[in-house]
C-alpha positions in Angstrom: -22.2 -38.6 -26.3 -21.6 -34.8 -25.4 -20.5 -34.5 -21.6 -23.3 -32.7 -19.4 -21.7 -29.8 -17.4 -23.4 -28.9 -14.2 -21.9 -25.4 -12.6 -22.1 -24.9 -9.0 -21.8 -21.4 -8.1 -20.7 -20.7 -4.2 -22.0 -17.1 -3.0 -21.0 -16.6 0.5 -23.6 -13.9 2.1 -23.2 -11.4 4.9 -24.9 -8.0 5.3 -25.1 -7.2 1.6 -28.8 -6.2 1.5 -28.1 -3.3 -0.8 -26.1 -5.4 -3.3 -27.4 -9.0 -3.4 -30.2 -8.6 -5.7 -27.7 -7.4 -8.4 -25.4 -10.4 -7.9 -28.2 -12.9 -8.0 -29.8 -11.2 -11.2 -26.5 -11.7 -12.6 -26.4 -15.4 -12.0 -30.3 -16.5 -12.6 -29.9 -14.5 -15.8 -26.8 -16.6 -17.1 -27.4 -17.6 -20.5 -26.3 -21.0 -19.4 -28.7 -22.7 -17.3 -27.6 -25.7 -16.0 -26.8 -24.3 -12.7 -27.1 -24.8 -9.0 -26.6 -21.6 -6.9 -25.7 -22.0 -3.3 -26.2 -19.0 -1.0 -24.4 -19.4 2.3 -26.2 -16.7 4.8 -23.2 -16.6 7.1 -25.5 -14.9 10.0 -26.4 -11.9 8.4 -28.2 -9.4 10.5 -29.8 -7.3 7.9 -32.5 -8.4 5.1 -29.8 -10.4 2.9 -30.9 -13.6 4.3 -34.6 -12.9 3.7 -33.7 -11.6 0.3 -31.9 -15.2 -0.3 -35.2 -17.1 0.5 -37.1 -14.9 -1.8 -34.9 -15.8 -4.7 -35.1 -19.5 -3.7 -38.7 -19.5 -3.9 -38.7 -18.0 -7.4 -35.9 -20.1 -8.9 -35.3 -23.9 -8.1 -31.6 -23.9 -8.9 -31.3 -21.9 -5.6 -29.9 -23.4 -2.5 -30.0 -21.4 0.7 -28.0 -22.4 3.5 -28.4 -20.2 6.8 -25.6 -20.7 9.3 -24.2 -18.7 12.5 -21.9 -16.4 11.5 -18.3 -18.0 11.1 -16.7 -15.8 8.4 -15.9 -15.8 5.0 -13.8 -19.1 4.8 -16.3 -21.1 6.8 -19.0 -20.0 4.5 -17.2 -20.9 1.3 -16.3 -24.3 3.1 -20.0 -25.0 3.6 -20.6 -24.1 -0.3 -17.8 -26.7 -1.3 -19.7 -29.7 1.0 -23.0 -29.0 -0.7 -21.9 -28.7 -4.5 -23.2 -31.5 -6.9 -22.0 -29.7 -10.1 -18.8 -31.1 -11.9 -17.8 -27.4 -12.3 -17.4 -25.0 -9.4 -17.0 -21.0 -9.4 -16.7 -18.6 -6.6 -18.7 -15.2 -6.5 -18.8 -12.7 -3.7 -22.2 -11.4 -3.1 -21.7 -7.9 -3.8 -19.9 -8.6 -7.1 -21.5 -9.8 -10.5 -20.7 -11.4 -13.6 -21.5 -10.9 -17.6 -24.6 -12.9 -18.2 -22.6 -15.0 -20.9 -19.7 -15.4 -18.5 -20.5 -19.3 -17.5 -21.7 -20.0 -21.2 -18.4 -18.9 -22.7 -16.8 -20.8 -20.2 -18.6 -24.0 -20.8 -17.8 -23.7 -24.5 -14.1 -23.8 -23.8 -14.7 -26.9 -21.5 -16.5 -28.5 -24.4 -14.2 -27.7 -27.0 -11.2 -29.5 -25.0 -11.8 -32.3 -22.7 -8.4 -31.8 -21.2 -9.0 -28.2 -20.1 -9.5 -28.2 -16.2 -9.7 -24.4 -15.3 -10.3 -21.1 -16.8 -9.2 -17.6 -15.5 -10.8 -14.5 -16.7 -10.1 -10.8 -15.8 -12.1 -8.5 -13.5 -13.3 -4.8 -13.4 -12.7 -2.9 -10.5 -16.3 -1.2 -10.2 -15.9 2.2 -8.5 -18.8 4.6 -8.2 -18.1 6.8 -11.1 -15.3 4.5 -13.0 -14.6 1.1 -14.1 -11.0 -0.2 -14.4 -10.5 -3.2 -15.8 -7.2 -5.5 -14.6 -6.1 -8.0 -17.2 -3.8 -9.7 -15.0 -2.5 -12.0 -17.7 -2.8 -9.8 -20.6 -5.5 -8.9 -23.0 -4.9 -12.1 -25.4 -5.8 -15.5 -24.8 -3.4 -18.1 -23.2 -3.2 -21.6 -22.8 -1.1 -22.9 -19.9 -0.2 -26.6 -19.9 2.1 -28.5 -17.0 5.4 -26.2 -16.5 3.9 -23.4 -17.6 1.2 -23.4 -15.1 4.0 -23.5 -12.5 6.0 -21.0 -14.1 3.4 -18.3 -14.7 0.4 -18.9 -12.6 1.1 -21.1 -9.7 4.8 -19.6 -8.9 3.0 -16.0 -9.2 0.8 -17.0 -6.3 3.9 -17.2 -4.0 5.1 -13.9 -5.0 6.6 -11.9 -8.2 10.1 -12.2 -9.8 12.0 -10.4 -12.4 10.0 -8.2 -14.5 6.7 -8.6 -12.5 8.5 -6.6 -9.4 7.8 -3.5 -11.9 4.3 -3.3 -10.1 4.4 -4.7 -6.6 0.6 -3.2 -6.0 -0.5 -5.9 -8.6 1.2 -8.6 -6.8 -2.3 -9.9 -5.4 -4.6 -9.7 -8.7 -4.2 -13.5 -9.2 -4.9 -14.6 -5.7 -8.7 -14.4 -5.6 -10.9 -17.4 -5.4 -13.5 -15.4 -7.9 -12.5 -14.9 -11.4 -11.8 -18.8 -11.9 -13.9 -21.7 -12.9 -12.8 -25.4 -13.0 -13.5 -28.9 -12.4 -15.0 -29.5 -8.8 -13.0 -32.8 -8.6 -10.0 -30.9 -7.6 -11.1 -29.4 -4.5 -12.5 -32.3 -3.0 -9.5 -32.3 -0.3 -8.9 -28.6 -0.1 -10.8 -26.1 2.2 -10.3 -22.4 3.1 -8.2 -21.4 6.3 -9.8 -19.8 9.0 -9.2 -16.1 9.0 -8.0 -16.2 12.6 -4.8 -17.9 11.2 -4.3 -16.5 7.7 -6.5 -13.5 7.8 -7.4 -12.0 4.5 -4.8 -14.2 2.6 -7.0 -17.3 2.6 -7.9 -17.2 -1.2 -4.1 -16.9 -1.8 -3.2 -20.3 0.4 -6.4 -22.0 -1.1 -5.1 -21.2 -4.8 -1.4 -22.3 -4.0 -2.8 -25.5 -3.2 -5.4 -25.8 -5.8 -3.1 -24.7 -9.0 -0.4 -27.3 -8.1 -3.0 -30.0 -9.5 -3.8 -28.6 -12.7 -2.5 -29.9 -16.0 -4.5 -27.5 -18.4 -5.5 -24.0 -17.7 -6.8 -21.2 -19.9 -7.0 -17.6 -19.6 -9.7 -15.9 -21.6 -10.1 -12.1 -21.6 -13.5 -11.5 -23.2 -15.6 -12.1 -20.3 -15.4 -10.2 -17.0 -15.9 -10.6 -13.5 -17.3 -7.4 -11.9 -15.6 -6.7 -8.5 -17.8 -3.9 -6.5 -15.5 -1.3 -5.0 -18.5 1.3 -4.3 -19.2 -0.2 -0.7 -15.3 -0.2 0.0 -14.8 3.3 -1.0 -14.0 4.8 2.6 -10.3 5.2 3.2 -10.6 5.2 6.8 -11.1 1.8 8.8 -10.4 -0.2 11.8 -6.6 -1.2 12.2 -6.0 -4.9 12.0 -3.7 -5.5 14.7 -3.4 -9.2 13.7 -2.5 -8.5 10.1 1.5 -9.1 10.4 0.8 -12.2 12.4 -1.6 -13.6 10.0 0.9 -12.6 6.8 3.7 -14.2 8.8 1.2 -17.4 9.0 0.9 -17.3 5.2 4.7 -17.3 4.6 5.1 -20.2 7.0 2.3 -22.4 5.2 3.8 -21.3 1.7 7.4 -22.4 2.9 5.8 -25.6 3.9 4.5 -26.3 0.6 7.7 -25.4 -1.2 9.7 -27.8 1.0 7.1 -30.6 0.9 6.7 -30.6 -2.9 10.4 -29.4 -3.8 9.6 -26.4 -5.7 12.5 -24.8 -7.6 14.4 -21.7 -6.1 12.1 -19.4 -8.3 9.5 -20.2 -5.6 12.0 -19.3 -2.8 12.6 -16.0 -4.6 9.1 -15.3 -5.0 8.3 -15.8 -1.5 11.3 -13.7 -0.5 10.0 -11.1 -2.8 6.4 -11.1 -1.0 7.5 -10.7 2.4 9.4 -7.6 1.3 6.6 -6.1 -0.8 4.0 -7.0 1.9 5.4 -4.0 3.6 3.3 -1.9 1.6 0.1 -3.6 2.7 0.9 -3.8 6.2 1.6 0.1 6.2 -1.7 0.8 4.3 -3.4 -1.2 7.3 -1.8 1.6 9.8 -2.2 4.7 7.4 -5.6 3.9 6.5 -7.0 3.8 10.0 -8.3 6.3 12.7 -5.2 5.7 14.8 -3.2 8.6 16.1 -0.5 10.2 14.2 2.2 9.4 16.7 0.9 5.8 17.1 0.9 5.7 13.2 4.5 6.7 13.3 5.6 4.0 15.7 3.8 1.0 14.4 5.5 1.8 10.7 8.8 2.1 12.6 8.1 -1.1 14.4 7.5 -2.9 11.2 10.6 -1.5 9.6 12.7 -2.6 12.3 11.5 -6.0 12.8 14.2 -8.7 12.4 12.8 -10.4 9.5 11.9 -7.6 7.5 15.1 -5.6 8.4 17.2 -8.7 7.5 15.0 -9.0 4.0 15.0 -5.3 3.1 18.8 -5.4 3.4 19.1 -8.3 0.9 16.5 -6.9 -1.7 17.6 -5.7 -4.9 15.2 -2.7 -5.8 16.8 -2.1 -9.3 14.0 -4.2 -11.3 11.1 -2.0 -9.7 10.0 1.1 -11.3 10.8 4.5 -10.5 8.1 5.3 -7.8 8.5 1.9 -6.4 12.2 2.2 -6.2 11.6 5.5 -4.1 9.2 3.9 -1.7 11.4 0.7 -1.2 14.4 3.0 -0.5 12.7 4.6 2.0 11.9 1.4 3.6 15.6 0.1 3.3 16.7 3.5 5.1 14.1 3.5 7.8 12.4 6.8 6.4 9.4 6.5 8.0 7.7 10.0 6.8 8.2 8.6 3.2 7.1 5.2 3.8 3.9 6.5 5.5 3.0 9.1 2.9 2.9 7.2 -0.4 0.5 4.5 0.5 -1.8 7.4 2.0 -1.7 9.0 -1.4 -1.9 5.9 -3.3 -5.2 5.0 -1.8 -6.4 8.3 -3.1 -5.1 7.8 -6.7 -5.2 4.0 -7.4 -8.6 4.1 -9.0 -7.2 6.4 -11.7 -3.7 5.1 -11.9 -4.5 1.0 -12.6 
């Protein structure tokens, strides 16, 4: 008798009235129909919650949960607590997926009863351009046991060897979305509150999750559409807690390494992550509306912090490509003007360079 697969799709919703219909249309129109779509309205103050309720009336596969605003991790955890399917995936409410996405994944699960997780690439959707990100290449790949640790799980801790050529691609694998897997694997895992871990909650969730898998497949012929249209502003509020929450991620990651006796590649990867994250910390400063003097001071403080100063001195830039050799050379030598300038230019050019 053929196994029945019910797919639970978890969608946190917060103030996305301009985009939520496109997301929901891509879900209710999936060619695979055995779905439950769990919408968690996380205290939206626009019409997002009303739109969710309207879709629920039209499609009985939709569940809507309204809760007080508690943040993205809390909304996802509420979704996890309410799933009834044996397959689960996460979608962000301003994104969308190909209409045959779920069907193609389920065909893979049916073809191999040992398969536990599927990964697929995504497309950065800007206003006038789409940029696909094939983070594991353009060909199918099957990962079994140690290959998962070597090529996927370890990579969540950070890049090593040839991966260092593209520091700005370090987090391509981290997201909760772009994956579909057996729901039994997350019964004892939850997302960590942003006040402790900031925007790295996806990364830490996957660090815990991918250690459990024995068979994972990457299929490049379906796509997750990552909406960058509503994130095009390069000026945002400075996140004064970013360095603190990143340090918490490193602490949690190191605890996993110690607890599970992961090999030295994991330690090297985490070391590299700590160094390469300087780029994100500087972006956080340079993309804000702080004064030039304060930006200069904050960047200088990052470069002179005890842990980063020590790690930069030990960091080998020889495996980086040319532009990143220059950037991290500036970091090593505490050349603040250079360290400030490259992320500023990168934000304006990255949609054309990736």
